[in-house]
C-alpha positions, 0 to 999 in steps of 0.5 A: 343972683345969689351963688347956690352953697352946699348947704342950699343943694344938700337940703335938696330932696335928690332921690336914692336908689338901692340896690342889694348887693349880688351876693347878698353882702350889702347894698349899694345906693346911688343918686340917680341925678349926681352922677357918679354918686354913690356908695356901698355897705354892709346894712341899710343903717349905715348906707344911710350915713354914706350916702349923704356924705357921698353927696356932700363930698360929690357937692364939694368937688362939683362947687369948687371946680365949678362944674354944673350941678343938676338939681332933681327935678319936682316931685309930682303928686298925683292925686286921686279922686277915689273913685272909678268907674268899671264895667263888669259881667253881669253875671259877677254884678249879680253874684255881687249883688248878692252877696252884699245884700246877704251881707247886709252891706251896699254892694260899693262897701262889698267891693270896697272890702274884697279890692281891700283884702285883693290888695293886700294879699298881693301885697304881701305876695310880692313881699315873699317873692321880691328881694327885699330892697329891690327897685321896681317891684315887679307887678305880677298878675294873678294867672288867667282865670284864678281870682285873687281870693282864691289864688293861694300860689300852689296852683302856680308850683303845681302848674311849674311841674306838670310843665317841666314833666311834660319837658323830660317826657318829649323825646328828643329833650 
């Protein structure tokens, strides 16, 4: 069996995790499959070059010392058919069918359009809420009883303000 070289290991698709520094000044990158392989930089552009250099140095030392070098696990690609079945209340089905008829489109096309619009709004809201480059992205469901197309976030703010007021109104606090 041929000995694996530095070039071989450098070509492997190791996963890189990036975290913003707590003080907001810079970033840390690490390669979880190579224990202790990490680096920090002020900008993301610098970080990519530095993590590649850290990976190369980590691998060089491991090869020189004859240490075991873990290879990244295979990347599993999930295939999606583009089709799923969902049960909904009859009243919602009726509303959707009526709206599709009014708009002159199919029920399938209307639901696709509404889902895409809702996902776009959700993604935009997540970009505003979540710190950039933080992993993993938080998945925050809409408050109970509110649909994505009508949720602006203001309801949550006013609800939080009301909760804070209730806490200050209670005796003994």
